[in-house]
All heavy atoms as an XYZ file, in Angstrom:
850
protein
N     -17.039     -6.261    -18.507
C     -15.622     -6.256    -18.174
C     -14.806     -6.052    -19.445
O     -15.299     -6.235    -20.539
C     -15.236     -7.556    -17.474
C     -15.846     -7.662    -16.080
S     -15.085     -8.848    -14.975
C     -15.055    -10.337    -15.901
N     -13.553     -5.706    -19.273
C     -12.688     -5.409    -20.412
C     -12.211     -6.698    -21.061
O     -12.398     -7.787    -20.540
C     -11.462     -4.593    -19.933
O     -10.676     -5.415    -19.101
C     -11.884     -3.330    -19.226
N     -11.559     -6.545    -22.228
C     -11.046     -7.706    -22.937
C      -9.729     -8.215    -22.375
O      -9.226     -9.245    -22.787
N      -9.122     -7.488    -21.441
C      -7.859     -7.914    -20.835
C      -8.087     -9.099    -19.912
O      -9.176     -9.296    -19.396
C      -7.258     -6.792    -19.982
C      -6.868     -5.567    -20.710
C      -6.235     -4.616    -19.715
C      -6.396     -3.191    -20.132
N      -5.888     -2.281    -19.131
N      -7.020     -9.850    -19.685
C      -7.081    -10.935    -18.707
C      -7.071    -10.313    -17.322
O      -6.152     -9.592    -16.959
C      -5.880    -11.856    -18.879
C      -5.700    -12.850    -17.776
C      -5.872    -14.251    -18.260
C      -5.494    -15.280    -17.226
N      -6.300    -15.347    -16.059
N      -8.115    -10.545    -16.590
C      -8.239     -9.988    -15.249
C      -8.109    -11.094    -14.215
O      -8.421    -12.262    -14.477
C      -9.570     -9.257    -15.097
C      -9.741     -8.038    -16.002
C     -11.131     -7.451    -15.855
C      -8.690     -6.984    -15.704
N      -7.667    -10.714    -13.052
C      -7.411    -11.659    -11.962
C      -8.514    -11.507    -10.922
O      -8.728    -10.409    -10.403
C      -6.037    -11.359    -11.320
C      -4.926    -11.381    -12.371
C      -5.753    -12.337    -10.188
C      -3.612    -10.790    -11.878
N      -9.209    -12.601    -10.593
C     -10.238    -12.523     -9.539
C      -9.603    -12.127     -8.203
O      -8.428    -12.376     -7.943
C     -10.804    -13.936     -9.467
C     -10.319    -14.642    -10.684
C      -9.097    -13.938    -11.155
N     -10.383    -11.528     -7.348
C      -9.885    -10.992     -6.078
C      -9.160    -12.039     -5.235
O      -8.124    -11.745     -4.644
C     -11.014    -10.310     -5.273
C     -10.423     -9.546     -4.075
C     -12.087    -11.295     -4.875
C     -11.423     -8.649     -3.361
N      -9.670    -13.257     -5.188
C      -9.017    -14.288     -4.358
C      -7.621    -14.608     -4.863
O      -6.684    -14.762     -4.077
C      -9.871    -15.553     -4.310
O     -11.087    -15.268     -3.661
N      -7.463    -14.679     -6.181
C      -6.153    -14.944     -6.764
C      -5.235    -13.739     -6.575
O      -4.052    -13.884     -6.259
C      -6.303    -15.277     -8.253
C      -5.012    -15.533     -8.973
C      -4.313    -16.822     -8.563
O      -4.882    -17.625     -7.807
O      -3.154    -17.027     -8.989
N      -5.785    -12.539     -6.742
C      -4.996    -11.328     -6.537
C      -4.520    -11.243     -5.087
O      -3.387    -10.837     -4.812
C      -5.805    -10.088     -6.930
C      -4.985     -8.841     -7.029
C      -4.255     -8.553     -8.169
C      -4.941     -7.932     -5.983
C      -3.498     -7.392     -8.266
C      -4.191     -6.772     -6.063
C      -3.465     -6.508     -7.209
N      -5.383    -11.645     -4.165
C      -5.012    -11.662     -2.747
C      -3.832    -12.594     -2.526
O      -2.873    -12.252     -1.825
C      -6.205    -12.080     -1.893
N      -3.884    -13.762     -3.135
C      -2.798    -14.734     -2.988
C      -1.501    -14.183     -3.577
O      -0.432    -14.279     -2.964
C      -3.177    -16.054     -3.664
C      -2.166    -17.171     -3.441
C      -2.517    -18.421     -4.226
N      -2.394    -18.244     -5.666
C      -1.243    -18.195     -6.334
N      -0.100    -18.298     -5.685
N      -1.221    -18.049     -7.641
N      -1.587    -13.593     -4.761
C      -0.395    -13.083     -5.438
C       0.205    -11.864     -4.745
O       1.419    -11.698     -4.703
C      -0.737    -12.715     -6.888
C      -1.091    -13.869     -7.815
C      -1.640    -13.347     -9.136
C       0.115    -14.770     -8.043
N      -0.645    -11.024     -4.208
C      -0.170     -9.767     -3.618
C       0.192     -9.884     -2.145
O       0.915     -9.052     -1.619
C      -1.236     -8.679     -3.780
O      -2.369     -8.972     -2.991
N      -0.353    -10.891     -1.477
C      -0.133    -11.009     -0.037
C      -1.071    -10.136      0.777
O      -0.899    -10.001      1.987
N      -2.050     -9.535      0.126
C      -3.043     -8.708      0.810
C      -4.314     -9.538      0.944
O      -4.791    -10.098     -0.036
C      -3.346     -7.419      0.012
C      -2.069     -6.605     -0.201
C      -4.414     -6.584      0.725
C      -2.246     -5.410     -1.121
N      -4.847     -9.610      2.143
C      -6.039    -10.440      2.347
C      -7.220     -9.903      1.537
O      -7.292     -8.705      1.225
C      -6.408    -10.496      3.828
O      -6.926     -9.244      4.240
N      -8.135    -10.786      1.218
C      -9.342    -10.404      0.479
C     -10.121     -9.299      1.205
O     -10.494     -8.304      0.582
C     -10.203    -11.655      0.252
C     -11.353    -11.461     -0.673
C     -12.094    -12.810     -0.893
N     -13.259    -12.623     -1.693
C     -14.400    -12.095     -1.267
N     -14.518    -11.697     -0.018
N     -15.422    -11.952     -2.080
N     -10.353     -9.437      2.537
C     -11.050     -8.347      3.233
C     -10.306     -7.012      3.144
O     -10.930     -5.958      3.008
C     -11.144     -8.836      4.681
C     -11.063    -10.320      4.585
C     -10.160    -10.595      3.423
N      -8.985     -7.045      3.203
C      -8.227     -5.796      3.087
C      -8.327     -5.213      1.683
O      -8.396     -3.992      1.526
C      -6.770     -5.987      3.492
C      -6.578     -5.950      4.985
O      -7.488     -5.623      5.735
N      -5.393     -6.308      5.432
N      -8.340     -6.065      0.655
C      -8.522     -5.561     -0.702
C      -9.871     -4.856     -0.842
O      -9.970     -3.794     -1.463
C      -8.404     -6.694     -1.725
C      -6.988     -7.199     -1.993
C      -7.022     -8.472     -2.815
C      -6.143     -6.131     -2.669
N     -10.901     -5.439     -0.246
C     -12.228     -4.819     -0.281
C     -12.188     -3.480      0.468
O     -12.722     -2.474     -0.002
C     -13.288     -5.774      0.291
C     -13.451     -6.978     -0.646
C     -14.614     -5.061      0.494
C     -14.258     -8.127     -0.079
N     -11.525     -3.457      1.610
C     -11.379     -2.219      2.383
C     -10.638     -1.161      1.564
O     -11.055      0.003      1.499
C     -10.641     -2.512      3.693
C     -10.321     -1.288      4.494
C     -11.302     -0.627      5.217
C      -9.022     -0.787      4.525
C     -11.009      0.506      5.955
C      -8.716      0.338      5.266
C      -9.716      0.990      5.984
N      -9.518     -1.543      0.924
C      -8.745     -0.598      0.122
C      -9.561     -0.088     -1.061
O      -9.412      1.063     -1.467
C      -7.436     -1.223     -0.361
C      -6.489     -1.597      0.751
C      -5.657     -2.703      0.638
C      -6.427     -0.863      1.926
C      -4.787     -3.052      1.654
C      -5.559     -1.211      2.952
C      -4.740     -2.313      2.809
O      -3.886     -2.661      3.810
N     -10.424     -0.930     -1.604
C     -11.319     -0.492     -2.674
C     -12.277      0.571     -2.145
O     -12.416      1.648     -2.728
C     -12.091     -1.694     -3.230
C     -13.098     -1.314     -4.308
O     -13.033     -0.193     -4.855
O     -13.970     -2.146     -4.605
N     -12.913      0.302     -1.022
C     -13.863      1.262     -0.444
C     -13.182      2.589     -0.096
O     -13.803      3.651     -0.216
C     -14.545      0.680      0.801
C     -15.538     -0.384      0.506
N     -16.654     -0.193     -0.273
C     -15.594     -1.678      0.894
C     -17.346     -1.309     -0.369
N     -16.716     -2.227      0.336
N     -11.934      2.532      0.335
C     -11.193      3.742      0.710
C     -10.615      4.472     -0.501
O     -10.131      5.598     -0.365
C     -10.043      3.389      1.642
S     -10.558      2.813      3.245
N     -10.620      3.819     -1.651
C     -10.052      4.432     -2.849
C      -8.546      4.316     -2.928
O      -7.904      5.034     -3.697
N      -7.964      3.411     -2.169
C      -6.510      3.244     -2.162
C      -6.053      2.307     -3.269
O      -5.060      2.553     -3.941
C      -6.032      2.732     -0.789
C      -6.294      3.802      0.262
C      -4.557      2.356     -0.822
C      -6.047      3.355      1.674
N      -6.777      1.210     -3.472
C      -6.451      0.237     -4.517
C      -7.769     -0.268     -5.099
O      -8.371     -1.201     -4.578
C      -5.612     -0.911     -3.953
C      -5.138     -1.966     -4.941
C      -4.263     -1.340     -6.034
C      -4.355     -3.064     -4.234
N      -8.214      0.393     -6.167
C      -9.484      0.045     -6.795
C      -9.266     -1.097     -7.786
O      -8.252     -1.113     -8.487
C     -10.062      1.244     -7.551
C     -10.202      2.521     -6.763
C     -11.344      2.636     -5.867
C     -12.680      2.889     -6.402
N     -13.702      2.555     -5.408
N     -10.203     -2.036     -7.853
C     -10.079     -3.089     -8.860
C     -10.249     -2.507    -10.257
O     -10.849     -1.436    -10.434
C     -11.215     -4.050     -8.513
C     -12.178     -3.248     -7.724
C     -11.398     -2.173     -7.044
N      -9.718     -3.204    -11.231
C      -9.859     -2.743    -12.613
C     -11.302     -2.876    -13.087
O     -11.776     -2.068    -13.874
C      -8.929     -3.533    -13.528
C      -8.953     -3.003    -14.932
C      -7.611     -3.070    -15.602
O      -6.593     -2.910    -14.928
O      -7.628     -3.293    -16.808
N     -11.982     -3.892    -12.596
C     -13.373     -4.107    -12.997
C     -14.152     -4.724    -11.846
O     -13.592     -5.443    -11.014
C     -13.430     -5.023    -14.213
N     -15.445     -4.426    -11.820
C     -16.359     -5.052    -10.868
C     -17.515     -5.608    -11.686
O     -18.165     -4.873    -12.436
C     -16.869     -4.039     -9.817
C     -17.836     -4.713     -8.846
C     -15.707     -3.410     -9.062
N     -17.738     -6.909    -11.558
C     -18.798     -7.571    -12.317
C     -20.154     -7.243    -11.705
O     -20.246     -6.699    -10.595
C     -18.560     -9.082    -12.323
N     -21.222     -7.601    -12.421
C     -22.576     -7.368    -11.943
C     -22.857     -8.027    -10.606
O     -23.666     -7.542     -9.818
N     -22.165     -9.116    -10.320
C     -22.325     -9.805     -9.037
C     -21.438     -9.196     -7.952
O     -21.309     -9.753     -6.879
C     -22.024    -11.294     -9.203
C     -20.635    -11.550     -9.757
O     -19.836    -10.639     -9.922
N     -20.348    -12.803    -10.071
N     -20.820     -8.051     -8.262
C     -19.940     -7.293     -7.373
C     -18.608     -7.989     -7.098
O     -17.890     -7.604     -6.187
C     -20.650     -6.915     -6.070
C     -21.811     -5.981     -6.337
C     -22.605     -5.522     -5.165
N     -21.921     -5.514     -3.902
C     -22.538     -5.454     -2.744
N     -23.848     -5.397     -2.695
N     -21.869     -5.447     -1.609
N     -18.264     -9.009     -7.879
C     -16.944     -9.627     -7.773
C     -15.923     -8.644     -8.328
O     -16.145     -8.006     -9.349
C     -16.874    -10.931     -8.563
C     -17.577    -12.105     -7.936
C     -18.362    -11.970     -6.791
C     -17.459    -13.364     -8.486
C     -19.004    -13.054     -6.226
C     -18.099    -14.462     -7.917
C     -18.873    -14.300     -6.796
O     -19.509    -15.378     -6.240
N     -14.825     -8.540     -7.648
C     -13.770     -7.609     -8.048
C     -12.702     -8.350     -8.854
O     -12.324     -9.468     -8.510
C     -13.147     -6.968     -6.808
C     -14.091     -6.021     -6.099
C     -13.590     -5.719     -4.687
N     -14.378     -4.693     -4.031
C     -15.544     -4.930     -3.423
N     -16.043     -6.151     -3.388
N     -16.206     -3.931     -2.853
N     -12.197     -7.669     -9.882
C     -11.149     -8.219    -10.744
C     -10.050     -7.177    -10.905
O     -10.318     -5.990    -11.089
C     -11.716     -8.592    -12.116
C     -12.726     -9.712    -12.050
C     -14.073     -9.455    -11.850
C     -12.313    -11.037    -12.157
C     -14.995    -10.484    -11.769
C     -13.238    -12.069    -12.080
C     -14.570    -11.787    -11.882
O     -15.482    -12.815    -11.793
N      -8.819     -7.652    -10.834
C      -7.647     -6.781    -10.898
C      -6.811     -7.118    -12.121
O      -6.797     -8.258    -12.588
C      -6.795     -6.954     -9.631
C      -7.513     -6.507     -8.386
C      -8.407     -7.343     -7.724
C      -7.318     -5.234     -7.877
C      -9.086     -6.924     -6.592
C      -7.990     -4.800     -6.739
C      -8.870     -5.652     -6.107
O      -9.550     -5.232     -4.990
N      -6.100     -6.123    -12.616
C      -5.151     -6.343    -13.694
C      -3.798     -6.734    -13.112
O      -3.458     -6.334    -11.993
N      -3.029     -7.495    -13.880
C      -1.701     -7.915    -13.411
C      -0.824     -6.697    -13.101
O      -0.014     -6.724    -12.165
C      -1.040     -8.811    -14.450
N      -1.009     -5.619    -13.850
C      -0.209     -4.408    -13.623
C      -0.482     -3.802    -12.243
O       0.333     -3.041    -11.732
C      -0.494     -3.374    -14.713
C      -1.886     -2.827    -14.660
N      -2.968     -3.503    -15.185
C      -2.368     -1.688    -14.122
C      -4.059     -2.795    -14.972
N      -3.733     -1.691    -14.326
N      -1.594     -4.156    -11.608
C      -1.924     -3.599    -10.294
C      -1.139     -4.270     -9.169
O      -1.146     -3.779     -8.043
C      -3.425     -3.717    -10.040
C      -4.232     -2.786    -10.930
C      -5.708     -2.894    -10.660
O      -6.346     -3.874    -11.010
N      -6.252     -1.869    -10.008
N      -0.450     -5.366     -9.481
C       0.384     -6.007     -8.455
C       1.482     -5.058     -7.987
O       1.817     -5.016     -6.807
C       0.979     -7.313     -8.976
C       0.003     -8.474     -9.049
C       0.597     -9.636     -9.829
C      -0.399     -8.911     -7.647
N       2.022     -4.261     -8.906
C       3.058     -3.287     -8.532
C       2.521     -2.310     -7.488
O       3.184     -2.031     -6.487
C       3.521     -2.528     -9.771
C       4.546     -1.458     -9.486
C       4.867     -0.634    -10.715
O       4.880     -1.174    -11.828
O       5.097      0.578    -10.540
N       1.321     -1.809     -7.717
C       0.706     -0.881     -6.761
C       0.451     -1.572     -5.426
O       0.639     -0.978     -4.361
C      -0.596     -0.325     -7.332
N       0.046     -2.840     -5.475
C      -0.210     -3.596     -4.247
C       1.089     -3.789     -3.457
O       1.107     -3.631     -2.232
C      -0.840     -4.948     -4.585
N       2.169     -4.112     -4.157
C       3.455     -4.309     -3.472
C       3.940     -2.997     -2.861
O       4.470     -2.981     -1.748
C       4.512     -4.862     -4.426
C       4.200     -6.230     -4.982
C       4.567     -6.578     -6.273
C       3.522     -7.191     -4.220
C       4.282     -7.831     -6.791
C       3.230     -8.442     -4.732
C       3.616     -8.758     -6.021
O       3.332     -9.997     -6.535
N       3.771     -1.894     -3.590
C       4.163     -0.585     -3.058
C       3.327     -0.247     -1.829
O       3.870      0.210     -0.810
C       4.011      0.501     -4.126
C       4.353      1.920     -3.686
C       5.803      2.022     -3.223
C       4.072      2.904     -4.815
N       2.031     -0.482     -1.904
C       1.139     -0.245     -0.771
C       1.609     -1.005      0.461
O       1.733     -0.439      1.547
C      -0.291     -0.653     -1.145
C      -1.300     -0.816     -0.018
C      -1.589      0.508      0.669
C      -2.590     -1.417     -0.547
N       1.895     -2.281      0.305
C       2.316     -3.101      1.441
C       3.675     -2.657      1.979
O       3.889     -2.642      3.187
C       2.350     -4.582      1.056
C       0.974     -5.137      0.727
S      -0.247     -4.861      2.029
C       0.408     -5.897      3.310
N       4.580     -2.279      1.086
C       5.897     -1.820      1.529
C       5.777     -0.540      2.346
O       6.364     -0.422      3.423
C       6.822     -1.595      0.315
O       6.955     -2.822     -0.408
C       8.194     -1.110      0.759
N       4.990      0.409      1.845
C       4.811      1.666      2.577
C       4.118      1.432      3.909
O       4.469      2.041      4.918
C       4.036      2.673      1.723
C       4.763      3.164      0.474
C       3.840      4.033     -0.371
C       6.045      3.886      0.827
N       3.154      0.519      3.910
C       2.467      0.189      5.155
C       3.455     -0.441      6.148
O       3.460     -0.093      7.327
C       1.326     -0.789      4.842
C       0.057     -0.467      5.561
C      -1.056     -1.389      5.109
C      -1.630     -2.023      6.306
N      -1.636     -3.350      6.549
N       4.302     -1.343      5.652
C       5.305     -1.979      6.512
C       6.311     -0.966      7.065
O       6.864     -1.161      8.144
C       6.060     -3.077      5.754
C       5.217     -4.323      5.518
O       4.157     -4.480      6.167
O       5.612     -5.138      4.668
N       6.536      0.113      6.319
C       7.443      1.163      6.778
C       6.770      2.134      7.742
O       7.381      3.095      8.194
C       8.014      1.936      5.582
C       9.006      1.172      4.719
C       9.363      1.985      3.489
C      10.255      0.807      5.509
N       5.494      1.889      8.032
C       4.794      2.692      9.024
C       4.033      3.885      8.471
O       3.581      4.733      9.242
N       3.885      3.971      7.173
C       3.163      5.108      6.602
C       1.662      4.897      6.777
O       1.143      3.834      6.459
C       3.497      5.263      5.114
C       2.853      6.478      4.487
S       3.372      6.740      2.774
C       4.984      7.451      3.062
N       0.957      5.904      7.279
C      -0.496      5.792      7.446
C      -1.209      5.679      6.098
O      -0.748      6.233      5.089
C      -0.889      7.093      8.145
C       0.378      7.678      8.664
C       1.478      7.162      7.800
N      -2.335      4.982      6.084
C      -3.081      4.775      4.844
C      -3.512      6.079      4.197
O      -3.523      6.189      2.970
C      -4.300      3.877      5.094
C      -3.988      2.411      5.385
C      -5.277      1.647      5.666
C      -3.228      1.768      4.238
N      -3.858      7.086      4.994
C      -4.292      8.360      4.393
C      -3.153      8.988      3.600
O      -3.384      9.613      2.564
C      -4.846      9.313      5.448
C      -3.846      9.851      6.427
C      -4.465     10.795      7.461
N      -3.484     11.256      8.386
C      -2.944     10.539      9.365
N      -3.346      9.298      9.559
N      -2.021     11.044     10.158
N      -1.909      8.823      4.063
C      -0.766      9.348      3.321
C      -0.516      8.509      2.073
O      -0.173      9.052      1.019
C       0.481      9.379      4.195
C       0.447     10.446      5.260
C       1.726     10.480      6.091
O       2.803     10.142      5.555
O       1.639     10.846      7.269
N      -0.663      7.196      2.189
C      -0.479      6.317      1.028
C      -1.494      6.691     -0.054
O      -1.147      6.786     -1.231
C      -0.605      4.839      1.431
C       0.562      4.442      2.352
C      -0.648      3.938      0.204
C       0.428      3.070      2.980
N      -2.728      6.917      0.346
C      -3.769      7.302     -0.609
C      -3.412      8.617     -1.287
O      -3.569      8.768     -2.496
C      -5.116      7.409      0.084
C      -6.238      7.769     -0.860
C      -7.566      7.858     -0.155
C      -8.663      8.255     -1.134
N      -9.950      8.391     -0.486
N      -2.927      9.570     -0.526
C      -2.575     10.878     -1.077
C      -1.429     10.783     -2.079
O      -1.304     11.629     -2.969
C      -2.212     11.836      0.050
N      -0.600      9.760     -1.964
C       0.563      9.600     -2.837
C       0.274      8.773     -4.080
O       1.187      8.477     -4.850
C       1.708      8.951     -2.057
C       2.224      9.758     -0.872
C       3.189      8.924     -0.050
C       2.880     11.029     -1.351
N      -0.966      8.408     -4.293
C      -1.313      7.519     -5.400
C      -0.815      8.040     -6.745
O      -0.416      7.263     -7.604
C      -2.812      7.288     -5.442
N      -0.792      9.353     -6.934
C      -0.352      9.916     -8.203
C       1.144     10.043     -8.343
O       1.641     10.467     -9.377
N       1.894      9.688     -7.325
C       3.350      9.868     -7.319
C       4.097      8.626     -7.787
O       5.231      8.412     -7.387
C       3.824     10.217     -5.905
C       3.215     11.471     -5.338
C       3.637     12.713     -6.091
O       4.800     12.795     -6.509
O       2.785     13.587     -6.272
N       3.488      7.830     -8.642
C       4.106      6.561     -8.995
C       5.058      6.675    -10.178
O       5.003      5.913    -11.119
C       3.029      5.512     -9.207
C       2.320      5.231     -7.911
C       1.740      3.883     -7.704
N       2.066      2.885     -8.642
C       1.152      2.189     -9.329
N      -0.117      2.419     -9.161
N       1.525      1.260    -10.159
N       5.934      7.663    -10.099
C       7.049      7.766    -11.028
C       8.287      7.316    -10.253
O       8.277      7.354     -9.020
C       7.240      9.220    -11.506
O       7.596     10.026    -10.371
C       5.981      9.766    -12.167
N       9.337      6.914    -10.927
C      10.545      6.534    -10.178
C      11.027      7.637     -9.236
O      11.406      7.371     -8.102
C      11.567      6.241    -11.282
C      10.733      5.814    -12.451
C       9.477      6.654    -12.363
N      10.968      8.876     -9.694
C      11.415      9.989     -8.857
C      10.476     10.194     -7.680
O      10.916     10.443     -6.553
C      11.492     11.282     -9.680
C      12.507     11.254    -10.807
C      11.981     10.555    -12.068
O      10.758     10.336    -12.210
O      12.821     10.201    -12.909
N       9.176     10.098     -7.930
C       8.187     10.262     -6.863
C       8.320      9.188     -5.801
O       8.271      9.475     -4.598
N       8.515      7.955     -6.238
C       8.660      6.848     -5.296
C       9.954      7.004     -4.501
O       9.975      6.785     -3.292
C       8.588      5.493     -6.023
C       7.155      5.284     -6.538
C       9.003      4.342     -5.106
C       6.977      4.089     -7.443
N      11.026      7.417     -5.170
C      12.298      7.623     -4.460
C      12.131      8.693     -3.384
O      12.617      8.524     -2.258
C      13.389      8.023     -5.448
N      11.429      9.768     -3.700
C      11.191     10.833     -2.722
C      10.384     10.317     -1.541
O      10.681     10.637     -0.383
C      10.464     12.022     -3.391
O      11.295     12.518     -4.444
C      10.179     13.130     -2.401
N       9.379      9.502     -1.829
C       8.551      8.926     -0.761
C       9.422      8.104      0.191
O       9.322      8.236      1.412
C       7.429      8.049     -1.366
C       6.399      8.929     -2.084
C       6.765      7.193     -0.291
C       5.452      8.149     -2.984
N      10.302      7.266     -0.358
C      11.153      6.428      0.487
C      12.168      7.262      1.265
O      12.442      6.966      2.428
C      11.839      5.341     -0.342
C      10.966      4.160     -0.621
C      10.329      4.024     -1.838
C      10.750      3.195      0.348
C       9.500      2.943     -2.094
C       9.929      2.110      0.103
C       9.299      1.979     -1.123
N      12.707      8.293      0.646
C      13.655      9.161      1.348
C      12.956      9.854      2.521
O      13.494      9.906      3.633
C      14.273     10.183      0.374
C      15.221      9.464     -0.587
C      14.990     11.310      1.120
C      15.652     10.305     -1.785
N      11.753     10.370      2.261
C      10.996     11.040      3.333
C      10.643     10.071      4.451
O      10.748     10.406      5.639
C       9.721     11.679      2.779
C       9.997     12.847      1.860
O      11.143     13.353      1.842
O       9.061     13.266      1.144
N      10.212      8.864      4.085
C       9.828      7.884      5.105
C      11.054      7.445      5.908
O      10.965      7.267      7.120
C       9.124      6.682      4.458
C       8.396      5.805      5.441
C       7.270      6.522      6.174
O       6.761      7.542      5.745
N       6.883      5.992      7.314
N      12.198      7.313      5.248
C      13.428      6.961      5.961
C      13.770      8.029      6.991
O      14.145      7.717      8.128
C      14.584      6.791      4.975
C      15.892      6.434      5.654
C      17.023      6.328      4.668
C      18.318      6.063      5.397
N      19.488      6.216      4.544
N      13.614      9.295      6.623
C      13.899     10.397      7.562
C      12.964     10.330      8.766
O      13.398     10.532      9.909
C      13.768     11.740      6.852
N      11.693     10.024      8.532
C      10.735      9.903      9.637
C      11.103      8.744     10.554
O      11.014      8.853     11.782
C       9.321      9.701      9.098
C       8.738     10.933      8.458
C       7.356     10.644      7.879
C       6.811     11.840      7.129
N       5.506     11.526      6.497
N      11.527      7.632      9.972
C      11.921      6.465     10.769
C      13.159      6.798     11.599
O      13.227      6.460     12.782
C      12.159      5.242      9.855
C      10.829      4.767      9.261
C      12.851      4.112     10.614
C      10.970      3.752      8.140
N      14.131      7.465     10.986
C      15.347      7.836     11.718
C      15.032      8.786     12.865
O      15.608      8.679     13.942
C      16.375      8.429     10.761
C      16.992      7.373      9.862
C      17.916      7.935      8.789
O      17.977      9.176      8.624
O      18.565      7.119      8.118
N      14.100      9.693     12.650
C      13.694     10.611     13.718
C      13.022      9.835     14.849
O      13.288     10.091     16.028
C      12.748     11.667     13.163
C      12.325     12.683     14.199
C      11.379     13.722     13.616
O      10.852     13.563     12.526
N      11.171     14.788     14.358
N      12.169      8.879     14.501
C      11.500      8.070     15.523
C      12.517      7.243     16.315
O      12.396      7.094     17.538
C      10.458      7.160     14.882
N      13.525      6.732     15.639
C      14.579      5.967     16.318
C      15.318      6.863     17.308
O      15.596      6.457     18.447
C      15.548      5.345     15.296
C      14.856      4.207     14.540
C      16.819      4.832     15.984
C      15.647      3.688     13.345
N      15.636      8.090     16.908
C      16.336      9.023     17.797
C      15.497      9.316     19.036
O      16.025      9.343     20.161
C      16.661     10.312     17.051
N      14.201      9.504     18.855
C      13.305      9.758     19.992
C      13.284      8.548     20.919
O      13.364      8.687     22.150
C      11.885     10.116     19.505
C      10.882     10.104     20.641
C      11.891     11.469     18.804
N      13.182      7.360     20.355
C      13.158      6.147     21.175
C      14.478      5.937     21.917
O      14.483      5.517     23.083
C      12.838      4.924     20.310
C      11.406      4.858     19.796
C      11.257      3.732     18.776
C      10.433      4.671     20.945
N      15.596      6.254     21.293
C      16.890      6.139     21.979
C      16.947      7.092     23.167
O      17.448      6.743     24.236
C      18.030      6.424     21.008
C      18.313      5.281     20.084
C      19.570      5.521     19.273
N      19.857      4.337     18.491
C      20.226      4.353     17.222
N      20.381      5.503     16.591
N      20.450      3.235     16.579
N      16.446      8.293     22.976
C      16.426      9.275     24.067
C      15.553      8.768     25.212
O      15.931      8.875     26.380
C      15.924     10.627     23.553
C      15.975     11.720     24.579
C      17.395     12.039     25.030
O      18.352     11.952     24.266
N      17.541     12.406     26.286
N      14.407      8.219     24.885
C      13.507      7.687     25.916
C      14.155      6.513     26.646
O      14.002      6.376     27.859
C      12.177      7.250     25.294
C      11.308      8.412     24.882
C      10.004      7.936     24.277
C       9.139      9.115     23.863
N       7.849      8.671     23.290
N      14.886      5.688     25.915
C      15.575      4.556     26.547
C      16.615      5.064     27.524
O      16.746      4.533     28.641
C      16.221      3.658     25.493
C      16.903      2.430     26.100
C      17.550      1.536     25.085
N      18.603      2.288     24.413
C      19.218      1.887     23.312
N      18.867      0.766     22.738
N      20.167      2.597     22.779
N      17.349      6.102     27.163
C      18.338      6.681     28.074
C      17.676      7.236     29.321
O      18.180      7.074     30.447
C      19.119      7.790     27.378
C      20.165      7.342     26.366
C      20.749      8.547     25.635
C      21.272      6.548     27.048
N      16.539      7.871     29.152
C      15.817      8.445     30.299
C      15.279      7.360     31.217
O      15.135      7.583     32.426
C      14.666      9.331     29.797
C      15.167     10.587     29.096
S      13.898     11.558     28.217
C      12.451     11.396     29.196
N      14.998      6.200     30.674
C      14.387      5.123     31.473
C      15.422      4.237     32.161
O      15.060      3.389     32.956
C      13.491      4.262     30.570
N      16.693      4.423     31.832
C      17.716      3.580     32.453
C      17.830      3.888     33.937
O      17.786      5.045     34.348
C      19.068      3.770     31.772
C      19.122      3.113     30.418
C      20.474      3.272     29.769
O      21.301      4.065     30.190
N      20.714      2.487     28.735
N      17.994      2.849     34.679
C      18.118      2.987     36.126
C      19.559      2.858     36.535
O      20.341      2.175     36.063
C      17.251      1.915     36.837
C      17.349      2.057     38.334
C      15.847      2.035     36.356
């Protein structure tokens, strides 16, 4: 392992709000890889990875599919993140418009 202070997966789960099983899943999918994996296969994360974890959870909460989140991993510049949120907002607004139309059609 590196000389940096690393956070064990259970502590990272507590700090990030992402369950341990989900962290393992995200590792396998390549969405959020740990900074180090020990010989016993314990996963360790760097404190700087909390930002990525928070972004992941926010995008997930906004309804973005994991495959899209994974594809955006390299877009972690302020401009890239702003574009992601603008695009996701447009998708949400479109979904709201569709749901409003369906509600009107269903009124008796």
